[in-house]
C-alpha positions in Angstrom: -3.7 28.3 -17.7 -1.5 27.0 -20.3 0.6 24.8 -18.0 -2.3 23.1 -16.2 -2.7 19.6 -17.8 -6.1 18.2 -17.4 -4.9 14.6 -17.3 -2.9 15.6 -14.4 -5.8 17.2 -12.6 -8.0 14.2 -13.1 -5.1 11.9 -11.9 -4.7 13.9 -8.7 -8.5 13.7 -8.1 -8.4 9.8 -8.8 -5.5 9.6 -6.3 -7.4 11.5 -3.6 -10.6 9.3 -4.2 -8.4 6.2 -3.8 -6.9 7.6 -0.7 -10.3 8.3 0.9 -11.4 4.8 0.0 -8.1 3.5 1.7 -8.6 5.6 4.8 -12.2 4.3 5.2 -10.9 0.7 5.2 -8.2 1.6 7.7 -10.6 3.4 10.0 -13.0 0.4 10.0 -10.1 -1.9 11.1 -8.8 0.6 13.7 -11.8 2.0 15.2 -14.4 -0.7 14.9 -12.1 -3.9 15.7 -9.0 -2.5 17.5 -10.2 0.0 20.0 -13.2 -2.1 21.2 -11.2 -5.1 21.9 -8.1 -3.2 23.2 -5.8 -4.3 20.4 -2.7 -2.4 19.9 -1.4 -2.3 16.3 1.7 -0.5 15.0 2.3 3.0 14.0 0.9 6.1 15.5 -2.5 4.4 15.6 -1.0 2.0 18.1 0.4 5.0 20.1 -2.8 6.8 20.3 -4.5 3.4 21.3 -2.1 2.8 24.1 -2.7 6.4 25.3 -6.5 5.8 24.9 -6.4 2.4 26.9 -4.2 4.0 29.7 -6.0 7.4 30.1 -9.2 7.4 28.1 -8.1 10.4 26.1 -9.9 10.1 22.7 -7.6 8.3 20.2 -8.6 10.6 17.4 -7.1 13.6 19.1 -4.0 12.1 20.3 -3.4 10.5 16.8 -3.9 13.9 15.1 -1.6 15.9 17.6 1.1 13.3 17.5 1.2 13.3 13.7 0.9 17.1 13.5 4.3 17.3 15.4 5.8 14.6 13.1 4.5 16.5 9.9 6.6 19.5 11.0 9.7 17.3 10.6 8.3 15.8 7.3 8.0 19.3 5.8 11.8 19.7 6.0 12.6 15.9 5.0 10.1 15.0 2.5 8.7 18.2 1.1 5.5 20.0 0.9 3.7 17.7 -1.4 4.3 14.7 0.9 3.3 16.9 3.9 0.1 18.1 2.3 -1.2 14.6 1.4 -0.2 13.2 4.7 -1.9 16.1 6.5 -5.1 15.7 4.5 -5.0 11.9 5.4 -4.5 12.6 9.1 -7.4 15.1 9.2 -9.8 12.5 7.4 -8.6 9.6 9.7 -9.0 11.6 12.9 -12.5 12.7 12.0 -13.4 9.2 10.7 -12.1 7.5 14.1 -14.3 9.8 16.0 -17.3 9.3 13.7 -16.8 5.5 13.6 -16.7 5.3 17.4 -19.9 7.4 17.8 -21.8 4.8 15.5 -20.6 1.8 17.6 -20.9 3.5 21.1 -23.2 1.8 23.6 -25.5 3.8 26.0 -23.0 3.3 28.8 -20.3 5.1 26.8 -18.3 1.8 25.9 -17.6 0.7 22.4 -19.8 -2.1 21.0 -17.9 -5.4 20.2 -19.0 -6.3 16.8 -17.9 -9.9 16.7 -19.0 -10.8 20.2 -16.1 -12.0 22.8 -14.0 -13.3 19.8 -11.0 -11.1 20.2 -8.8 -13.3 17.9 -11.6 -12.8 15.1 -11.4 -9.1 15.8 -7.5 -9.1 15.4 -7.8 -10.8 12.2 -10.5 -8.6 10.6 -8.9 -5.4 12.0 -5.4 -6.4 10.6 -7.0 -7.3 7.2 -9.0 -4.0 7.1 -5.9 -1.8 8.2 -3.7 -3.7 5.6 -5.9 -3.4 2.7 -6.5 0.4 3.6 -2.8 1.2 3.9 -2.2 -0.5 0.6 -4.9 1.5 -1.2 -3.6 4.7 0.4 0.2 4.0 -0.7 -0.9 2.9 -4.1 -2.4 6.4 -4.6 1.0 7.9 -3.5 -0.4 8.9 -0.1 0.7 8.3 3.4 -0.8 8.2 6.9 2.4 9.6 8.6 3.6 8.3 11.8 6.5 6.0 11.9 7.4 6.3 8.2 8.1 10.0 9.0 10.6 9.0 11.7 12.1 6.3 9.7 12.8 8.9 6.9 14.5 11.3 9.2 16.6 8.5 10.6 17.4 7.1 7.1 18.4 10.6 6.0 21.3 10.7 8.5 22.1 7.3 9.2 22.6 4.3 6.8 19.5 2.4 8.1 16.9 1.0 5.7 13.4 2.5 6.2 11.8 -1.0 6.5 14.2 -1.9 9.6 13.5 1.3 11.3 9.6 1.0 10.9 9.7 -2.5 12.0 11.7 -1.6 15.4 9.3 1.2 16.0 6.1 -1.0 15.5 7.6 -3.7 17.7 8.3 -1.2 20.5 4.8 0.4 20.2 3.0 -2.9 20.4 5.3 -4.1 23.3 4.5 -0.9 25.2 0.8 -2.3 25.5 2.3 -4.7 28.2 2.7 -1.9 30.6 -1.0 -0.9 30.4 -2.6 -4.4 30.6 0.3 -6.4 32.2 -0.8 -9.2 30.1 1.5 -11.2 27.7 -1.5 -12.5 25.7 -2.8 -9.0 24.8 0.6 -8.1 23.7 1.0 -11.2 21.5 -2.3 -10.5 20.0 -1.1 -7.2 18.9 2.0 -8.6 17.4 -0.3 -11.1 15.4 -2.4 -8.1 14.3 0.8 -6.4 13.1 1.8 -9.4 11.2 -1.5 -9.8 9.6 -1.7 -6.0 8.6 1.9 -6.0 7.1 1.5 -9.2 4.9 -2.1 -8.0 3.8 -0.5 -4.7 2.9 2.2 -6.3 1.0 0.0 -8.6 -0.9 -2.5 -6.1 -1.9 -0.1 -3.4 -2.9 2.3 -5.9 -5.0 -0.7 -7.4 -6.6 -2.0 -4.0 -7.6 1.2 -2.9 -9.1 2.6 -6.2 -10.6 3.1 -6.6 -14.3 4.8 -8.8 -16.5 7.8 -8.5 -19.1 7.6 -10.8 -22.0 10.5 -11.2 -24.4 9.8 -13.2 -27.5 12.3 -14.6 -30.1 10.6 -15.8 -33.4 10.8 -15.6 -37.1 7.4 -14.5 -37.0 8.2 -11.3 -35.0 6.3 -9.0 -37.3 3.1 -10.8 -37.2 3.3 -11.5 -33.5 4.0 -7.7 -32.9 1.2 -6.7 -35.2 -1.4 -9.0 -33.4 -0.3 -7.8 -29.8 -0.6 -4.1 -30.9 -4.0 -4.7 -32.6 -5.6 -7.3 -30.3 -4.1 -6.4 -26.8 -3.4 -2.8 -27.4 -0.1 -3.0 -26.1 3.1 -1.4 -27.4 6.0 -3.8 -28.6 9.7 -2.8 -28.7 11.8 -4.6 -31.3 15.4 -5.2 -30.2 18.2 -6.4 -32.4 20.1 -9.4 -31.1 22.6 -12.0 -32.3 22.7 -15.8 -31.6 26.1 -16.3 -29.9 26.4 -19.9 -31.4 24.7 -19.5 -34.8 25.8 -15.9 -35.3 22.6 -15.2 -36.9 20.8 -11.9 -36.3 17.6 -12.2 -34.3 14.7 -9.6 -33.6 13.6 -9.8 -30.0 10.2 -8.4 -29.0 9.8 -6.8 -25.7 6.2 -6.4 -24.3 5.2 -5.1 -21.0 1.7 -5.7 -19.9 -0.5 -6.2 -16.8 -0.2 -9.6 -15.0 -3.9 -10.4 -15.9 -3.2 -10.0 -19.7 -0.4 -12.6 -19.7 -2.3 -15.7 -20.5 -4.1 -14.0 -23.4 -0.7 -12.7 -24.7 0.7 -16.2 -24.4 -2.1 -17.8 -26.4 -1.7 -15.2 -29.0 2.0 -15.9 -29.3 1.3 -19.7 -29.5 -1.3 -19.1 -32.3 1.2 -17.5 -34.4 4.3 -19.5 -33.9 4.0 -22.4 -31.4 8.0 -22.8 -31.8 8.6 -19.2 -30.4 11.2 -18.9 -27.7 9.3 -16.9 -24.9 10.7 -15.4 -21.5 8.4 -14.1 -18.8 9.3 -12.4 -15.8 7.3 -10.4 -13.1 8.1 -6.7 -12.6 7.0 -4.8 -9.5 5.8 -1.7 -11.3 5.6 -0.2 -14.7 5.1 3.4 -15.2 4.0 5.4 -18.3 1.2 5.6 -20.7 -1.1 2.6 -20.5 0.3 1.7 -16.9 0.5 3.4 -13.6 1.4 7.3 -13.3 4.6 8.3 -11.8 3.6 9.6 -8.4 4.8 12.9 -7.0 
């Protein structure tokens, strides 16, 4: 059909492939390090874990059922695209959690502890795997549902930031593990795991999206622009400016690039004009040709 863009199709497939990788990382952290050591993390995974610890009801089933209810709300609040991706993610996670538990299940039915009796090490590894997995999923424009659905619903009708709602919900979820174990240490380990997961998520997600904006003022602006365009394959925008003190017209180059390209661009500018005035600033994300696609 004429309106179908092949680039968009490949982009969607790439997003779903990234989501799958992220969900695998999340599942490893949750099923292989959290559940065997009875560690409670945040989100609906934490709710499913508490139910599992208290009743023995399989975590994958309660995880899926809880999110299924929340997805009915998401359809009205977030739209069908968000709901479809989140539903796919939840089906994959629920299946993967059950599969992962089968791999590490011992003959007596208990889950094997992969790092022996080192519960804190399991907390660190589980939090890292969960954080990396969630960052990859979010970078692909997906979601695992859960607390962000509730937060979005609250934010729609109340002037409360999403991050604040999600943090409060996670604090309550992890804190609820105390009523199962009656052990402050277990609850604190859950909070440590939540802290690790959140910080790893922020680090990985921001690192993947971070770009730089470089502004250059130089009499050799044409040569610098040509070199950046030819050597770095980056577009350059020429802005017209005026020096306030000198009242002289100036041409300012605006260059957007990935953070890893910064040093090469700086060396290139210095080789053309070592007296050039250069300003570099970090930007969280750049969307468009040559950078990230705008997610649906």
